[in-house]
FIKOLZA-1660 file (N, C-alpha, C; in steps of 0.1 Angstrom, whole numbers, plus 5000, padded with zeros to 4 digits):
% residues 219
   i   px   py   pz ch aa at
   1 5312 4549 1790  A  M  N
   1 5316 4562 1784  A  M CA
   1 5330 4560 1778  A  M  C
   2 5332 4565 1766  A  T  N
   2 5345 4564 1760  A  T CA
   2 5355 4573 1767  A  T  C
   3 5368 4568 1768  A  K  N
   3 5378 4576 1774  A  K CA
   3 5387 4583 1764  A  K  C
   4 5384 4581 1751  A  G  N
   4 5392 4588 1740  A  G CA
   4 5406 4582 1740  A  G  C
   5 5415 4591 1737  A  N  N
   5 5429 4586 1736  A  N CA
   5 5437 4587 1749  A  N  C
   6 5431 4580 1759  A  E  N
   6 5437 4581 1772  A  E CA
   6 5451 4573 1772  A  E  C
   7 5461 4579 1779  A  T  N
   7 5474 4572 1780  A  T CA
   7 5477 4570 1794  A  T  C
   8 5481 4558 1798  A  K  N
   8 5485 4555 1812  A  K CA
   8 5499 4561 1814  A  K  C
   9 5500 4569 1825  A  I  N
   9 5513 4575 1827  A  I CA
   9 5522 4566 1836  A  I  C
  10 5531 4559 1829  A  T  N
  10 5541 4550 1835  A  T CA
  10 5552 4559 1840  A  T  C
  11 5561 4553 1848  A  D  N
  11 5573 4560 1853  A  D CA
  11 5581 4564 1841  A  D  C
  12 5582 4556 1831  A  E  N
  12 5590 4559 1819  A  E CA
  12 5584 4571 1812  A  E  C
  13 5571 4571 1810  A  L  N
  13 5565 4581 1803  A  L CA
  13 5565 4594 1811  A  L  C
  14 5564 4594 1824  A  Y  N
  14 5566 4606 1832  A  Y CA
  14 5579 4612 1831  A  Y  C
  15 5590 4603 1831  A  A  N
  15 5603 4608 1829  A  A CA
  15 5605 4614 1815  A  A  C
  16 5599 4608 1805  A  Y  N
  16 5599 4614 1791  A  Y CA
  16 5593 4628 1791  A  Y  C
  17 5581 4629 1798  A  M  N
  17 5575 4642 1798  A  M CA
  17 5583 4652 1804  A  M  C
  18 5589 4649 1816  A  L  N
  18 5598 4659 1822  A  L CA
  18 5610 4663 1814  A  L  C
  19 5615 4653 1806  A  A  N
  19 5627 4656 1798  A  A CA
  19 5623 4665 1786  A  A  C
  20 5611 4666 1783  A  H  N
  20 5606 4674 1772  A  H CA
  20 5599 4687 1776  A  H  C
  21 5601 4690 1789  A  N  N
  21 5596 4703 1794  A  N CA
  21 5608 4711 1799  A  N  C
  22 5607 4724 1800  A  P  N
  22 5618 4732 1806  A  P CA
  22 5623 4726 1819  A  P  C
  23 5636 4723 1820  A  P  N
  23 5641 4717 1832  A  P CA
  23 5641 4727 1844  A  P  C
  24 5641 4722 1856  A  L  N
  24 5642 4730 1868  A  L CA
  24 5657 4736 1868  A  L  C
  25 5658 4749 1872  A  D  N
  25 5671 4755 1872  A  D CA
  25 5678 4750 1886  A  D  C
  26 5690 4753 1888  A  P  N
  26 5697 4748 1899  A  P CA
  26 5691 4752 1913  A  P  C
  27 5686 4765 1913  A  V  N
  27 5680 4769 1926  A  V CA
  27 5667 4762 1928  A  V  C
  28 5659 4760 1918  A  Q  N
  28 5646 4752 1920  A  Q CA
  28 5649 4738 1924  A  Q  C
  29 5659 4731 1918  A  R  N
  29 5662 4718 1921  A  R CA
  29 5667 4717 1935  A  R  C
  30 5676 4726 1939  A  E  N
  30 5681 4726 1953  A  E CA
  30 5670 4728 1963  A  E  C
  31 5660 4736 1960  A  L  N
  31 5649 4739 1969  A  L CA
  31 5640 4726 1971  A  L  C
  32 5637 4719 1960  A  V  N
  32 5630 4707 1961  A  V CA
  32 5637 4697 1969  A  V  C
  33 5650 4695 1967  A  E  N
  33 5658 4685 1974  A  E CA
  33 5658 4689 1989  A  E  C
  34 5660 4702 1992  A  T  N
  34 5661 4706 2006  A  T CA
  34 5647 4704 2013  A  T  C
  35 5636 4707 2006  A  T  N
  35 5623 4705 2012  A  T CA
  35 5621 4690 2016  A  T  C
  36 5625 4681 2007  A  Y  N
  36 5623 4667 2010  A  Y CA
  36 5632 4662 2021  A  Y  C
  37 5644 4668 2022  A  A  N
  37 5653 4665 2033  A  A CA
  37 5649 4670 2046  A  A  C
  38 5644 4683 2046  A  R  N
  38 5640 4690 2059  A  R CA
  38 5627 4686 2064  A  R  C
  39 5617 4684 2055  A  F  N
  39 5603 4682 2059  A  F CA
  39 5598 4669 2052  A  F  C
  40 5604 4657 2055  A  P  N
  40 5599 4645 2048  A  P CA
  40 5585 4642 2050  A  P  C
  41 5579 4646 2061  A  D  N
  41 5565 4642 2064  A  D CA
  41 5555 4652 2057  A  D  C
  42 5561 4663 2052  A  H  N
  42 5552 4673 2045  A  H CA
  42 5556 4676 2031  A  H  C
  43 5566 4668 2026  A  A  N
  43 5572 4672 2013  A  A CA
  43 5562 4670 2001  A  A  C
  44 5551 4662 2004  A  G  N
  44 5541 4660 1994  A  G CA
  44 5533 4673 1991  A  G  C
  45 5535 4683 1999  A  M  N
  45 5529 4696 1997  A  M CA
  45 5535 4704 1986  A  M  C
  46 5547 4700 1982  A  V  N
  46 5554 4707 1971  A  V CA
  46 5547 4705 1958  A  V  C
  47 5545 4715 1950  A  S  N
  47 5539 4713 1937  A  S CA
  47 5547 4704 1929  A  S  C
  48 5541 4696 1920  A  A  N
  48 5548 4686 1912  A  A CA
  48 5558 4693 1903  A  A  C
  49 5568 4686 1899  A  E  N
  49 5579 4692 1891  A  E CA
  49 5574 4698 1878  A  E  C
  50 5565 4691 1872  A  E  N
  50 5560 4696 1859  A  E CA
  50 5551 4709 1861  A  E  C
  51 5547 4712 1873  A  Q  N
  51 5538 4723 1875  A  Q CA
  51 5546 4736 1875  A  Q  C
  52 5559 4736 1878  A  A  N
  52 5567 4748 1878  A  A CA
  52 5568 4754 1864  A  A  C
  53 5572 4747 1853  A  P  N
  53 5571 4753 1840  A  P CA
  53 5557 4757 1836  A  P  C
  54 5547 4749 1840  A  L  N
  54 5534 4752 1836  A  L CA
  54 5529 4765 1842  A  L  C
  55 5532 4767 1855  A  L  N
  55 5528 4780 1862  A  L CA
  55 5535 4791 1855  A  L  C
  56 5548 4790 1852  A  A  N
  56 5555 4801 1846  A  A CA
  56 5549 4804 1832  A  A  C
  57 5546 4793 1825  A  F  N
  57 5540 4795 1812  A  F CA
  57 5527 4803 1813  A  F  C
  58 5518 4799 1823  A  L  N
  58 5505 4806 1824  A  L CA
  58 5507 4820 1828  A  L  C
  59 5517 4823 1837  A  V  N
  59 5519 4837 1841  A  V CA
  59 5523 4845 1829  A  V  C
  60 5532 4840 1820  A  R  N
  60 5535 4847 1808  A  R CA
  60 5524 4848 1798  A  R  C
  61 5516 4837 1797  A  L  N
  61 5505 4837 1788  A  L CA
  61 5495 4848 1790  A  L  C
  62 5492 4851 1803  A  V  N
  62 5482 4861 1806  A  V CA
  62 5488 4875 1808  A  V  C
  63 5501 4876 1806  A  G  N
  63 5508 4888 1807  A  G CA
  63 5507 4894 1822  A  G  C
  64 5508 4885 1831  A  A  N
  64 5506 4888 1845  A  A CA
  64 5516 4898 1851  A  A  C
  65 5511 4907 1858  A  R  N
  65 5520 4917 1866  A  R CA
  65 5516 4916 1881  A  R  C
  66 5504 4912 1884  A  H  N
  66 5499 4911 1898  A  H CA
  66 5495 4896 1900  A  H  C
  67 5502 4889 1908  A  V  N
  67 5500 4875 1911  A  V CA
  67 5497 4873 1926  A  V  C
  68 5488 4864 1929  A  V  N
  68 5486 4860 1943  A  V CA
  68 5487 4845 1944  A  V  C
  69 5494 4841 1954  A  E  N
  69 5495 4827 1957  A  E CA
  69 5490 4824 1971  A  E  C
  70 5480 4815 1972  A  V  N
  70 5475 4811 1985  A  V CA
  70 5481 4797 1989  A  V  C
  71 5490 4797 1998  A  G  N
  71 5497 4785 2002  A  G CA
  71 5510 4784 1996  A  G  C
  72 5521 4788 2003  A  T  N
  72 5534 4789 1997  A  T CA
  72 5544 4778 2001  A  T  C
  73 5542 4772 2013  A  F  N
  73 5550 4762 2018  A  F CA
  73 5565 4766 2018  A  F  C
  74 5574 4759 2010  A  T  N
  74 5588 4763 2010  A  T CA
  74 5591 4771 1998  A  T  C
  75 5581 4776 1990  A  G  N
  75 5584 4786 1980  A  G CA
  75 5587 4781 1966  A  G  C
  76 5585 4768 1963  A  F  N
  76 5589 4763 1950  A  F CA
  76 5580 4769 1939  A  F  C
  77 5567 4769 1941  A  S  N
  77 5558 4774 1930  A  S CA
  77 5559 4789 1929  A  S  C
  78 5561 4796 1941  A  A  N
  78 5563 4811 1940  A  A CA
  78 5575 4814 1932  A  A  C
  79 5586 4806 1934  A  L  N
  79 5598 4809 1927  A  L CA
  79 5596 4808 1912  A  L  C
  80 5589 4797 1908  A  A  N
  80 5586 4795 1893  A  A CA
  80 5578 4807 1888  A  A  C
  81 5568 4812 1895  A  M  N
  81 5560 4822 1890  A  M CA
  81 5567 4836 1890  A  M  C
  82 5575 4838 1900  A  A  N
  82 5582 4851 1901  A  A CA
  82 5592 4852 1890  A  A  C
  83 5599 4841 1886  A  R  N
  83 5608 4841 1875  A  R CA
  83 5601 4845 1862  A  R  C
  84 5588 4842 1861  A  A  N
  84 5581 4845 1849  A  A CA
  84 5575 4859 1848  A  A  C
  85 5576 4866 1860  A  L  N
  85 5570 4880 1860  A  L CA
  85 5580 4890 1854  A  L  C
  86 5575 4901 1849  A  P  N
  86 5584 4912 1845  A  P CA
  86 5591 4918 1858  A  P  C
  87 5601 4925 1855  A  A  N
  87 5609 4930 1867  A  A CA
  87 5601 4938 1877  A  A  C
  88 5591 4945 1872  A  D  N
  88 5583 4953 1881  A  D CA
  88 5570 4946 1885  A  D  C
  89 5569 4933 1883  A  G  N
  89 5557 4925 1887  A  G CA
  89 5558 4922 1902  A  G  C
  90 5547 4918 1907  A  T  N
  90 5546 4915 1922  A  T CA
  90 5538 4902 1924  A  T  C
  91 5543 4894 1932  A  L  N
  91 5536 4882 1937  A  L CA
  91 5534 4883 1952  A  L  C
  92 5521 4883 1956  A  I  N
  92 5518 4883 1970  A  I CA
  92 5516 4868 1974  A  I  C
  93 5525 4863 1983  A  A  N
  93 5525 4850 1987  A  A CA
  93 5519 4849 2001  A  A  C
  94 5509 4841 2003  A  C  N
  94 5502 4839 2016  A  C CA
  94 5505 4826 2022  A  C  C
  95 5510 4827 2035  A  D  N
  95 5513 4815 2042  A  D CA
  95 5512 4818 2057  A  D  C
  96 5512 4808 2066  A  I  N
  96 5512 4810 2080  A  I CA
  96 5524 4805 2087  A  I  C
  97 5534 4800 2080  A  S  N
  97 5546 4794 2086  A  S CA
  97 5558 4801 2083  A  S  C
  98 5564 4807 2093  A  E  N
  98 5577 4813 2091  A  E CA
  98 5588 4803 2089  A  E  C
  99 5587 4791 2095  A  E  N
  99 5596 4780 2093  A  E CA
  99 5597 4775 2079  A  E  C
 100 5586 4772 2073  A  W  N
 100 5586 4767 2059  A  W CA
 100 5590 4777 2050  A  W  C
 101 5585 4789 2051  A  T  N
 101 5588 4800 2041  A  T CA
 101 5602 4805 2042  A  T  C
 102 5609 4803 2053  A  A  N
 102 5622 4807 2054  A  A CA
 102 5631 4801 2043  A  A  C
 103 5628 4789 2039  A  Y  N
 103 5635 4782 2028  A  Y CA
 103 5632 4789 2015  A  Y  C
 104 5620 4793 2013  A  G  N
 104 5616 4800 2001  A  G CA
 104 5623 4813 2000  A  G  C
 105 5624 4821 2011  A  R  N
 105 5631 4834 2011  A  R CA
 105 5645 4832 2007  A  R  C
 106 5652 4822 2012  A  E  N
 106 5666 4820 2008  A  E CA
 106 5667 4817 1993  A  E  C
 107 5658 4808 1988  A  A  N
 107 5658 4805 1974  A  A CA
 107 5655 4816 1965  A  A  C
 108 5645 4824 1969  A  W  N
 108 5642 4836 1961  A  W CA
 108 5653 4846 1960  A  W  C
 109 5660 4847 1971  A  A  N
 109 5672 4856 1971  A  A CA
 109 5683 4851 1961  A  A  C
 110 5685 4838 1962  A  K  N
 110 5695 4832 1953  A  K CA
 110 5692 4834 1939  A  K  C
 111 5679 4833 1936  A  A  N
 111 5674 4834 1922  A  A CA
 111 5673 4848 1917  A  A  C
 112 5675 4858 1926  A  G  N
 112 5674 4872 1923  A  G CA
 112 5660 4877 1920  A  G  C
 113 5650 4870 1927  A  V  N
 113 5636 4875 1925  A  V CA
 113 5629 4879 1938  A  V  C
 114 5637 4880 1948  A  A  N
 114 5631 4883 1962  A  A CA
 114 5623 4896 1961  A  A  C
 115 5628 4906 1953  A  D  N
 115 5621 4919 1952  A  D CA
 115 5608 4918 1946  A  D  C
 116 5604 4907 1939  A  R  N
 116 5591 4905 1932  A  R CA
 116 5581 4898 1941  A  R  C
 117 5586 4893 1953  A  I  N
 117 5577 4885 1961  A  I CA
 117 5574 4892 1974  A  I  C
 118 5562 4894 1977  A  D  N
 118 5557 4900 1990  A  D CA
 118 5551 4889 1998  A  D  C
 119 5559 4884 2007  A  L  N
 119 5554 4873 2016  A  L CA
 119 5547 4878 2028  A  L  C
 120 5535 4874 2030  A  R  N
 120 5526 4878 2041  A  R CA
 120 5523 4867 2050  A  R  C
 121 5529 4867 2062  A  I  N
 121 5526 4856 2071  A  I CA
 121 5514 4860 2080  A  I  C
 122 5503 4854 2076  A  A  N
 122 5490 4856 2083  A  A CA
 122 5480 4847 2077  A  A  C
 123 5468 4845 2083  A  P  N
 123 5458 4837 2077  A  P CA
 123 5455 4843 2063  A  P  C
 124 5454 4834 2053  A  A  N
 124 5452 4839 2040  A  A CA
 124 5440 4847 2038  A  A  C
 125 5429 4843 2044  A  L  N
 125 5416 4851 2043  A  L CA
 125 5418 4865 2047  A  L  C
 126 5426 4867 2058  A  D  N
 126 5429 4881 2063  A  D CA
 126 5436 4889 2052  A  D  C
 127 5446 4882 2046  A  T  N
 127 5454 4889 2036  A  T CA
 127 5446 4892 2024  A  T  C
 128 5438 4883 2019  A  L  N
 128 5430 4885 2008  A  L CA
 128 5419 4896 2010  A  L  C
 129 5413 4896 2022  A  R  N
 129 5403 4906 2025  A  R CA
 129 5409 4920 2026  A  R  C
 130 5421 4921 2029  A  A  N
 130 5428 4934 2030  A  A CA
 130 5432 4940 2017  A  A  C
 131 5431 4932 2006  A  M  N
 131 5435 4937 1993  A  M CA
 131 5424 4946 1987  A  M  C
 132 5427 4954 1978  A  P  N
 132 5417 4962 1971  A  P CA
 132 5405 4954 1966  A  P  C
 133 5393 4958 1967  A  A  N
 133 5382 4950 1963  A  A CA
 133 5380 4950 1948  A  A  C
 134 5385 4960 1941  A  E  N
 134 5382 4960 1927  A  E CA
 134 5391 4950 1919  A  E  C
 135 5387 4946 1907  A  P  N
 135 5395 4936 1900  A  P CA
 135 5409 4942 1896  A  P  C
 136 5419 4934 1900  A  H  N
 136 5433 4938 1898  A  H CA
 136 5442 4927 1897  A  H  C
 137 5438 4915 1900  A  I  N
 137 5447 4903 1900  A  I CA
 137 5447 4897 1886  A  I  C
 138 5459 4894 1881  A  D  N
 138 5460 4888 1868  A  D CA
 138 5460 4873 1868  A  D  C
 139 5467 4868 1879  A  F  N
 139 5469 4853 1880  A  F CA
 139 5469 4850 1895  A  F  C
 140 5462 4839 1898  A  A  N
 140 5462 4834 1912  A  A CA
 140 5465 4819 1912  A  A  C
 141 5472 4814 1922  A  Y  N
 141 5475 4800 1924  A  Y CA
 141 5470 4796 1938  A  Y  C
 142 5461 4786 1939  A  L  N
 142 5455 4782 1951  A  L CA
 142 5460 4768 1954  A  L  C
 143 5467 4767 1965  A  D  N
 143 5473 4754 1969  A  D CA
 143 5475 4754 1984  A  D  C
 144 5464 4754 1992  A  A  N
 144 5465 4756 2006  A  A CA
 144 5456 4745 2013  A  A  C
 145 5451 4748 2025  A  D  N
 145 5442 4739 2032  A  D CA
 145 5429 4737 2024  A  D  C
 146 5426 4725 2022  A  K  N
 146 5415 4722 2013  A  K CA
 146 5401 4727 2018  A  K  C
 147 5399 4727 2031  A  G  N
 147 5387 4731 2037  A  G CA
 147 5384 4746 2034  A  G  C
 148 5395 4753 2031  A  G  N
 148 5393 4768 2029  A  G CA
 148 5392 4772 2014  A  G  C
 149 5392 4762 2005  A  Y  N
 149 5392 4765 1991  A  Y CA
 149 5380 4774 1987  A  Y  C
 150 5368 4771 1991  A  I  N
 150 5357 4779 1986  A  I CA
 150 5358 4793 1992  A  I  C
 151 5362 4795 2004  A  A  N
 151 5363 4808 2010  A  A CA
 151 5374 4816 2002  A  A  C
 152 5385 4810 1999  A  Y  N
 152 5396 4817 1992  A  Y CA
 152 5391 4820 1978  A  Y  C
 153 5384 4811 1971  A  W  N
 153 5379 4813 1958  A  W CA
 153 5370 4826 1958  A  W  C
 154 5361 4826 1968  A  E  N
 154 5351 4837 1969  A  E CA
 154 5358 4851 1971  A  E  C
 155 5370 4851 1977  A  E  N
 155 5377 4863 1979  A  E CA
 155 5385 4867 1966  A  E  C
 156 5390 4856 1959  A  L  N
 156 5398 4859 1947  A  L CA
 156 5390 4863 1935  A  L  C
 157 5379 4856 1933  A  V  N
 157 5371 4858 1920  A  V CA
 157 5367 4873 1918  A  V  C
 158 5362 4880 1928  A  P  N
 158 5358 4894 1925  A  P CA
 158 5370 4903 1922  A  P  C
 159 5382 4898 1927  A  R  N
 159 5394 4907 1925  A  R CA
 159 5402 4903 1913  A  R  C
 160 5397 4893 1905  A  M  N
 160 5404 4890 1893  A  M CA
 160 5399 4899 1882  A  M  C
 161 5409 4904 1874  A  R  N
 161 5405 4912 1862  A  R CA
 161 5399 4903 1852  A  R  C
 162 5392 4909 1842  A  Q  N
 162 5386 4902 1832  A  Q CA
 162 5397 4895 1824  A  Q  C
 163 5395 4882 1821  A  G  N
 163 5406 4874 1815  A  G CA
 163 5416 4869 1824  A  G  C
 164 5416 4873 1837  A  G  N
 164 5425 4868 1847  A  G CA
 164 5423 4853 1849  A  G  C
 165 5433 4846 1854  A  L  N
 165 5433 4832 1855  A  L CA
 165 5436 4827 1869  A  L  C
 166 5428 4817 1874  A  I  N
 166 5430 4811 1887  A  I CA
 166 5434 4796 1884  A  I  C
 167 5445 4792 1890  A  A  N
 167 5449 4778 1889  A  A CA
 167 5447 4772 1903  A  A  C
 168 5440 4760 1904  A  V  N
 168 5437 4754 1917  A  V CA
 168 5443 4740 1917  A  V  C
 169 5451 4737 1927  A  D  N
 169 5458 4724 1928  A  D CA
 169 5451 4714 1936  A  D  C
 170 5454 4701 1934  A  N  N
 170 5449 4690 1942  A  N CA
 170 5434 4688 1941  A  N  C
 171 5428 4691 1929  A  V  N
 171 5414 4690 1928  A  V CA
 171 5409 4676 1925  A  V  C
 172 5418 4666 1924  A  L  N
 172 5414 4652 1923  A  L CA
 172 5417 4645 1937  A  L  C
 173 5425 4651 1945  A  F  N
 173 5428 4647 1959  A  F CA
 173 5431 4632 1959  A  F  C
 174 5441 4628 1952  A  H  N
 174 5446 4614 1952  A  H CA
 174 5435 4604 1948  A  H  C
 175 5425 4609 1941  A  G  N
 175 5414 4600 1937  A  G CA
 175 5403 4600 1947  A  G  C
 176 5404 4607 1958  A  G  N
 176 5394 4607 1968  A  G CA
 176 5381 4613 1964  A  G  C
 177 5381 4621 1954  A  V  N
 177 5369 4628 1950  A  V CA
 177 5358 4618 1944  A  V  C
 178 5362 4606 1940  A  T  N
 178 5352 4597 1935  A  T CA
 178 5346 4588 1946  A  T  C
 179 5350 4590 1958  A  D  N
 179 5345 4582 1969  A  D CA
 179 5332 4588 1974  A  D  C
 180 5321 4581 1973  A  P  N
 180 5308 4587 1977  A  P CA
 180 5308 4590 1992  A  P  C
 181 5316 4583 2000  A  G  N
 181 5317 4585 2014  A  G CA
 181 5328 4593 2019  A  G  C
 182 5334 4601 2010  A  A  N
 182 5346 4610 2013  A  A CA
 182 5343 4619 2025  A  A  C
 183 5353 4620 2033  A  T  N
 183 5353 4629 2044  A  T CA
 183 5365 4638 2044  A  T  C
 184 5365 4647 2053  A  G  N
 184 5377 4656 2055  A  G CA
 184 5381 4664 2042  A  G  C
 185 5393 4664 2039  A  S  N
 185 5398 4672 2028  A  S CA
 185 5392 4667 2015  A  S  C
 186 5391 4654 2013  A  A  N
 186 5385 4649 2000  A  A CA
 186 5371 4654 1998  A  A  C
 187 5363 4654 2009  A  A  N
 187 5349 4659 2008  A  A CA
 187 5349 4674 2005  A  A  C
 188 5359 4681 2011  A  A  N
 188 5360 4696 2009  A  A CA
 188 5363 4699 1994  A  A  C
 189 5372 4691 1989  A  I  N
 189 5376 4692 1975  A  I CA
 189 5364 4689 1966  A  I  C
 190 5356 4679 1969  A  K  N
 190 5344 4676 1961  A  K CA
 190 5335 4687 1961  A  K  C
 191 5333 4693 1973  A  E  N
 191 5324 4705 1974  A  E CA
 191 5329 4717 1966  A  E  C
 192 5342 4719 1967  A  F  N
 192 5348 4730 1959  A  F CA
 192 5347 4728 1944  A  F  C
 193 5349 4716 1939  A  N  N
 193 5348 4713 1925  A  N CA
 193 5334 4716 1920  A  N  C
 194 5324 4712 1927  A  D  N
 194 5311 4715 1923  A  D CA
 194 5308 4730 1923  A  D  C
 195 5314 4737 1933  A  H  N
 195 5312 4751 1935  A  H CA
 195 5319 4759 1923  A  H  C
 196 5331 4755 1919  A  A  N
 196 5338 4761 1909  A  A CA
 196 5331 4759 1895  A  A  C
 197 5327 4746 1893  A  A  N
 197 5321 4743 1880  A  A CA
 197 5308 4751 1878  A  A  C
 198 5301 4754 1889  A  A  N
 198 5288 4761 1888  A  A CA
 198 5289 4776 1888  A  A  C
 199 5301 4781 1889  A  D  N
 199 5303 4796 1891  A  D CA
 199 5302 4803 1877  A  D  C
 200 5291 4810 1875  A  A  N
 200 5289 4816 1862  A  A CA
 200 5298 4828 1859  A  A  C
 201 5306 4832 1869  A  R  N
 201 5316 4843 1866  A  R CA
 201 5328 4838 1859  A  R  C
 202 5330 4825 1859  A  M  N
 202 5343 4819 1855  A  M CA
 202 5341 4808 1844  A  M  C
 203 5350 4807 1835  A  D  N
 203 5351 4796 1826  A  D CA
 203 5361 4786 1832  A  D  C
 204 5357 4774 1835  A  S  N
 204 5366 4765 1842  A  S CA
 204 5368 4752 1835  A  S  C
 205 5380 4746 1836  A  V  N
 205 5383 4733 1831  A  V CA
 205 5391 4725 1842  A  V  C
 206 5388 4713 1844  A  L  N
 206 5395 4704 1854  A  L CA
 206 5404 4695 1846  A  L  C
 207 5417 4695 1849  A  L  N
 207 5426 4687 1841  A  L CA
 207 5433 4677 1850  A  L  C
 208 5437 4666 1844  A  T  N
 208 5445 4655 1851  A  T CA
 208 5460 4658 1851  A  T  C
 209 5463 4670 1855  A  V  N
 209 5477 4674 1857  A  V CA
 209 5481 4671 1872  A  V  C
 210 5492 4663 1874  A  A  N
 210 5496 4660 1887  A  A CA
 210 5484 4654 1895  A  A  C
 211 5481 4661 1907  A  D  N
 211 5470 4656 1915  A  D CA
 211 5457 4663 1911  A  D  C
 212 5456 4668 1899  A  G  N
 212 5444 4675 1894  A  G CA
 212 5446 4690 1895  A  G  C
 213 5443 4697 1884  A  L  N
 213 5445 4711 1883  A  L CA
 213 5433 4717 1876  A  L  C
 214 5426 4726 1883  A  T  N
 214 5416 4734 1877  A  T CA
 214 5421 4747 1872  A  T  C
 215 5418 4751 1860  A  L  N
 215 5421 4764 1854  A  L CA
 215 5408 4771 1852  A  L  C
 216 5407 4783 1857  A  A  N
 216 5394 4791 1856  A  A CA
 216 5398 4805 1852  A  A  C
 217 5391 4809 1841  A  R  N
 217 5393 4823 1835  A  R CA
 217 5381 4832 1839  A  R  C
 218 5384 4844 1843  A  K  N
 218 5373 4853 1846  A  K CA
 218 5367 4858 1834  A  K  C
 219 5354 4858 1833  A  K  N
 219 5346 4862 1821  A  K CA
 219 5347 4877 1820  A  K  C
% end
């Protein structure tokens, strides 16, 4: 099978790409550095640097006013999306850790967007199921426990307005999705990818952005 104009992403090319995208602002940069310093064993949970301007771009592209994030960690991606919202926009951020999200709260306040972010510390399924059942979400970002992806998807999709967009992170799972004997999170992601691709309610594309990013638009 032809690969078309595939380009191998070297360190130099990755740096070039970052240099030609909107740079992280000082609050975003500080939050990333703090996350790596405070939580070195979990820092890989932070969205890739290039995803911050991409998420902001997508929020603006769909004219989002109501955003939901499943999996907030230290708040880097939430900060990027909140900055892109209008002043009266709202981002509901779902997480279960007061410790991790405390760093996000601090960064959101520094950036002047804390009033746009509604952080809900609870199992995300509980938070999603408590939301209005009718379509009202403009944009959603899913980056949480991989075994829960299908359940989160099934709560989000009916609540997305027509033309609304869901972005799903880690859909290549470090290459583990190509392993026929995949187990654990890699197996869960494989199952999710098949589920999303077969969902007739959505138009979906899987992209090789960072660790894999699926974009799905509600029909």
